[in-house]
Structure formats: C-alpha cells, structure tokens
Steps between C-alpha positions, in 0.01 A plus 500: 500500500153631572448535126574128459261407779226713346555342158489154656175572684346629179599191302378259767180702538422449132554127533290483815214690338502289183508178702215619722263542207636188328596686187738254335622746239572777748661253738732368228593856404576592862715188544692581181557853628633363828736275309639786296544724803675233706732421211590855403531652847674292770417764760127443464517126575502518880229770505285277279534220753424737786190623316361145486581396144616148583165337597327645195778384267503155660127467442555562129747213461223247465194719455266414211637786292730530202837328497657841447366615837648196673834558329500869593408419860781245534751737342392784729538275804848407381596865466359585843680204659835651411439785744229377737543129570368527854173661393461242225569204727259624766207526258241232586488216250783629283687167482183308417421749224850465357467120502176519304653744251795268441261211435289705260531467125613859454874473433587865567311510829657169604857608443448838669338325797796261528732800488305661786560187710871512415511865603334428835747219566785749503395550863630212712210516744245439224652169383338278765168679447506439126624145558194424710274573200502165324259618231742778411800264493307256284406779260864604466607141431227471236663782302799271441298219345502448121121482491480866595699608193582828669747749358854550618413785734240298688743211544777730618271683742379168641858378543598822672206469739571132571862585571384752758264244655775237519740737675298426814604143590165395647327572168707249303317183602167650392644589160630145458158361591337726241718358221750780452795262453352326196391835354845653548689210348255501212612854423866412542473211255275646232492880516739680269392856576773736610551504875235241587744218584707736714195622692357149535825357638516786749164389638609135488800590715276648768239225493776238530563619854234284665488130578176455304674595176711184485220269388364764263841541337537122467163477323622727218868394491579842639847414627601373156365813333683726742823305457470540123456875544811523717708309246736730306467535126125454500226736391444645848603858566734589783210612715308177440811294590538692825132462586518126430801465731317700767196273460709186546668652805167592659360157418795331671473728802129426537504134397814380675670173409219384275538812288878457497457145374260611227743765375795261506295236318475730200799421283727799453314722746785534748751568224272766347474674836877482541552657159268786592694554824823520300359702209692825477216663306230412753375770734614503863147399601499202266842382611405537868181295452690229314776485762246475782314226312822302452574519871146390582521206260837389636392529862167331434665211319763462774233500768303235316811282469577532870148405595502209257828372647363526851182320403699224328727460803195477724355240266815287520515534876142386518584191299786412735274528802204312354671220302766271654641421155609866467779580742784732572856412389589394856206262515597357161842407635339322791279297267801405285690380806206290608479344156866404501469329841205293384672388179821397679 
C-alpha cells in the first residue's frame, strides 16, 4: 500500500506544482494523469484523496482553462468518490464547485459532476447536507429541462442524484419549489430515450411524498398522467407502472383526503390500480404498491363519506333548532292535531 501512497503523492505533487506556477498546459496534463490513475487503479483512489487531490481537482471544475481539464477533473472526482466519499465531502467548497460545473456549458463536465453528487448521496448522512444547497439542487433540476439539450447520460445522472436527494423527506419541498415536478413530468410525457421515463417516475414517486407536491401535481395534470401509466396495455414498462403506482400511493399518504379525491376523480384510475394489483405478471413490489393504494383510496373515500354524513346531519339539526317550520316527526304530529281541532 505504501507504493500506492507514494504514487498518489507524486501525482498530486505534479498538479500542485503546475497550479502554483499557473501553467495551464501542465495543470491540464496533471489532471488528465490523475483521471487515468483513478480510473485504472481503484486502490490509488483513497491515497489520492489523502494526498490532497480533491481541492485541486475541485478548483479545476470551473477554472478558466480548457474544457478537457474540467471534464478530467470531474471524472477524477467521480472515480475518487467511489472509494473516498468522506474525504470528498469534507473538502471545503466541493458542493458549490459541483453546482457551478453542472451549470457550465461543458456537457461532459456537467454529467460527471452530477454523477459525483449521486455518488455522495449513497451516504444517508450526506442527503440533508446536499439538500441544504439550493444552488446545487437547482443546477440538477436544470439538467432535466429541454433548453439544456443535454445528452442521455447527463439526464440520467441528474435523475439519479435527484432520487438520492428526495430520499430524505425534508428535501422534497425544496425540490418542488425549484420546479422539479414540472421538469419530471415533461420528461415522462415527451422523452423517448431508453430508461428515462423509468428513472423520472422513480423520482416522481419520492417527491410525491410531501404535502407541497399536491398543488404542483395538479398544475401539470400529474395524477392523470400517473393513472395513464398504471393502466394496463399502455406503452409504459412494468417498472414505470410500478413507479406510477408508488407515486400515487405516496401522494395519497401525504395529501390525505384531497389527494384521494383527485385520484378518484380521474376516470378509470381506480380500476387501473385494481388491475395492476391483480396482474399475475406484475412484480411483487408493484402488486404490493397497488394493493396498498387501493386500501388507501377505499379508506379515504369512506372517511370522506362519514364526515359528509355527519356534517349533513349537523346541518339538518341546525335547521330544526333555528327554524320553527322545520320540526321533528313528533312535533309534526302535534301541529297536525292542532290543525284538526281548529278546523272542526
């Protein structure tokens, strides 16, 4: 292992020296060498982090150098993150640097930077930290927008990172506020690339688990879109159907009776969920989500009916008390008797 540590110190020393004299060519060459080493030799990744590679690589993400240097720096950070997430996360300014790289015009650097974020989010404890960086969340959401015209890898890396962010419940409201719901449903409706709809609906399912998502879903007809995905015989894959059912379930759990009503208002939605629950070819996960959603819909609808009946009964009782012309059956008999006496 000492050989690996020595090699790492040598590589980082070259980068440090080139950066110190502001030699752009030598710096780019040193970064490229670090990328190759971290890709080819997994055992050198942690020693590279220990030798101080991370701050130098982070500084190259948005440095006024060649796009190749930024790409190599982001790729090297991704490689290092696979073995040294703690050292990467503890580097000052690393998340801000990743956010700027994702926003940059360099496609390769952007998608590698998004992949670094996704790698860091494999650690549960880092999810609230990343979620507190609104600039980083906004940058990830921007990778989903059509105006960016990013490639498939960048979109997939952004979706993977956003999924990791949304796994922490307190991050979901911030994602909704930043427009992730509209961006996700835009992909679901218009993107035909392999795996994109499946990955997008997986994020939708997580984001649905907060009360703030209900209005955002309504604004894009999200419940209708999800119900269409659940429906058998459509274009959705099995995984997309399951994710859509999970999203509806999470929406109902977070949104309560209002969410139940919105799902039931979509014609055919309940029947589509029932068919998924009874589909012999569906996965156990998909069937379980559909069955749980059916129970939630039935219980929510029953609860709403009970409350409506109680409110209506209270309304009628109030009329009896406040208006003498509304009376109980016993009082009505008394009035009839009085009328007969007068007429006789």
